[in-house]
C-alpha positions in Angstrom: -17.3 -20.0 -2.2 -14.4 -17.6 -2.5 -13.1 -16.8 -6.1 -9.4 -17.6 -6.4 -7.0 -16.6 -9.2 -3.7 -18.5 -9.3 -0.5 -17.1 -10.9 2.1 -19.5 -12.2 5.4 -19.6 -14.3 6.0 -23.2 -14.9 4.7 -26.7 -14.1 1.9 -25.6 -11.7 2.1 -28.5 -9.3 0.9 -26.3 -6.3 -1.8 -24.9 -8.4 -2.9 -28.5 -9.4 -3.0 -29.4 -5.7 -5.1 -26.4 -4.8 -7.5 -27.1 -7.8 -7.9 -30.7 -6.8 -8.6 -29.7 -3.1 -11.3 -27.2 -4.4 -12.9 -29.9 -6.6 -12.9 -32.4 -3.7 -14.6 -29.9 -1.3 -11.4 -29.5 0.9 -11.2 -25.9 0.1 -14.2 -23.6 0.3 -13.3 -21.8 -2.9 -13.2 -22.0 -6.6 -10.1 -21.4 -9.0 -11.6 -19.0 -11.5 -8.6 -18.4 -13.6 -4.9 -19.3 -13.8 -2.5 -16.7 -15.3 1.0 -17.2 -16.4 3.8 -14.9 -17.3 5.1 -17.6 -19.7 3.2 -19.1 -22.6 3.4 -22.9 -23.2 4.2 -24.0 -19.7 2.7 -27.3 -18.4 0.7 -25.6 -15.7 -1.6 -23.9 -18.3 -2.2 -27.3 -19.9 -3.1 -28.8 -16.4 -5.6 -25.7 -15.8 -7.2 -26.0 -19.2 -7.6 -29.8 -18.7 -9.4 -29.0 -15.4 -11.8 -26.6 -17.3 -10.3 -23.5 -15.7 -10.0 -20.3 -17.8 -6.3 -19.6 -18.6 -4.4 -16.4 -19.6 -1.0 -15.4 -20.5 0.6 -12.1 -20.1 4.3 -12.0 -21.0 6.5 -9.8 -19.1 8.8 -9.7 -21.9 6.4 -7.4 -23.7 6.8 -4.6 -21.1 9.6 -2.1 -20.6 9.3 -2.0 -16.8 8.0 -4.0 -13.8 5.6 -1.2 -13.0 4.0 -1.3 -16.5 3.6 -5.0 -16.4 2.2 -5.1 -13.0 -0.4 -2.5 -13.8 -1.7 -4.7 -16.7 -1.5 -7.8 -14.6 -3.6 -6.2 -11.9 -6.2 -5.2 -14.4 -6.4 -8.8 -15.8 -6.6 -10.3 -12.4 -9.3 -7.8 -11.3 -11.3 -8.8 -14.4 -11.9 -12.2 -12.6 -13.1 -10.5 -9.3 -11.0 -12.7 -7.0 -11.3 -12.8 -3.3 -7.8 -14.3 -2.9 -4.8 -14.2 -5.3 -2.5 -17.2 -4.9 1.2 -17.1 -6.2 2.1 -20.7 -7.0 5.5 -20.6 -8.6 5.1 -17.3 -10.0 8.8 -16.2 -10.8 8.4 -12.5 -10.7 9.2 -9.9 -7.9 6.1 -7.8 -7.7 6.1 -4.1 -7.4 4.9 -2.3 -4.3 1.7 -1.0 -6.2 0.4 -4.4 -6.8 1.2 -5.9 -3.4 -0.6 -3.0 -1.7 -3.6 -3.4 -3.9 -4.0 -7.1 -2.9 -2.8 -6.5 0.7 -4.3 -9.2 2.8 -5.7 -11.0 -0.3 -2.4 -12.5 -1.7 -0.5 -15.6 -0.5 2.8 -17.1 -1.7 4.6 -20.3 -1.0 8.4 -20.2 -0.6 10.6 -23.2 -0.4 12.6 -22.4 2.8 11.9 -22.0 6.4 11.5 -18.3 6.3 13.1 -16.0 7.3 16.0 -18.2 6.0 17.0 -18.1 2.4 14.8 -15.6 0.8 15.0 -15.5 -3.0 16.1 -18.3 -5.2 18.3 -21.5 -4.9 17.0 -22.2 -1.5 17.7 -26.0 -1.6 21.3 -25.6 -2.5 21.8 -22.8 0.0 20.4 -25.1 2.7 22.9 -27.8 1.7 25.8 -25.5 1.5 25.1 -24.1 5.0 25.0 -27.7 6.5 21.4 -27.3 7.7 20.0 -30.4 9.4 16.4 -29.4 8.4 14.8 -27.5 5.6 11.2 -26.8 4.6 8.6 -24.6 3.1 6.7 -21.5 4.2 3.2 -20.1 3.3 3.0 -16.4 3.7 1.0 -13.3 3.1 2.6 -11.2 0.3 3.8 -7.8 1.2 6.2 -5.2 -0.4 9.1 -7.1 1.2 10.2 -9.9 -0.9 9.4 -13.1 0.8 9.1 -11.1 3.9 5.3 -11.1 4.7 3.9 -12.7 7.8 4.3 -16.5 7.8 1.0 -18.6 8.1 2.3 -22.0 8.1 5.6 -23.8 7.8 6.4 -27.6 7.0 9.8 -29.0 7.9 11.8 -31.8 6.2 15.0 -33.5 7.3 18.3 -33.1 5.4 20.1 -36.4 5.0 23.7 -37.0 4.3 24.4 -37.2 0.6 21.2 -35.2 -0.3 21.2 -33.4 -3.5 19.2 -30.1 -4.2 16.8 -32.3 -6.3 16.3 -34.7 -3.4 15.4 -31.8 -1.1 13.2 -30.2 -3.8 11.2 -33.3 -4.1 10.9 -33.8 -0.3 9.7 -30.2 0.1 7.2 -30.4 -2.9 5.4 -33.2 -1.0 4.9 -30.8 1.9 4.0 -27.8 -0.3 1.2 -29.7 -1.9 -0.2 -30.6 1.6 -0.1 -27.1 3.3 -0.8 -24.8 0.6 -4.5 -26.1 0.1 -4.9 -26.1 3.9 -3.9 -22.5 4.2 -6.0 -21.6 1.2 -9.0 -23.0 2.9 -8.2 -21.2 6.1 -8.5 -18.0 4.2 -11.6 -19.1 2.2 -13.5 -20.1 5.5 -12.6 -16.7 7.1 -10.4 -18.3 9.7 -7.2 -16.6 8.4 -6.7 -12.8 8.0 -3.8 -10.3 7.9 -4.0 -7.5 10.4 -1.7 -4.6 11.3 -0.1 -6.9 13.9 0.5 -9.9 11.6 -1.3 -12.9 10.6 -4.0 -14.1 12.6 -5.8 -17.6 12.7 -9.0 -17.9 14.6 -8.4 -14.6 16.0 -5.0 -15.6 17.4 -1.9 -13.7 16.3 0.5 -16.2 14.8 4.3 -16.1 15.7 7.3 -15.6 13.3 7.1 -19.1 12.2 3.3 -19.2 11.7 0.9 -21.8 13.1 2.1 -25.0 14.9 5.7 -23.9 15.3 7.9 -25.7 17.7 
């Protein structure tokens, strides 16, 4: 069973989906800690209710990103994780910490990468008149939202949709594909190589597995 540490900043819905998948035996891993950069968020309550150790390390207590990430890395490493999962962790990580967890850190981003890196992805998709939107799970590298994509899920954009409508539709897909990818990693099927992400020894394309 692989040891998983999850980083959150808010409600922790993806964290909860992964925890429930682990507890149901659908992920060959165990969430050994949930860490937040914000105190009092709902995700911490959900983790504690599930019996998972929680910790808070506030970025507001640090003068620089580098100083914060150094202590964050030390905190994470104390749990001896095989995998670090970013689940709504609203921090841009420094190169030092992304290099430290190279090949061992996953993120989920609410767009069909490489489209709409950064924030406000749902509104940006609406403003662009896109007919489809979605979510991507990818390995974390030094480039913001730029690591190799493992898996994407698409959702339609309907006339009259709001950003909240799209967000809800995307969340449904997030909760399905993130535990799946985490299990691929935990079972040794997924790894990051110099060429990109590989699943079962096959190099994945720019849109990850099961692309059109």
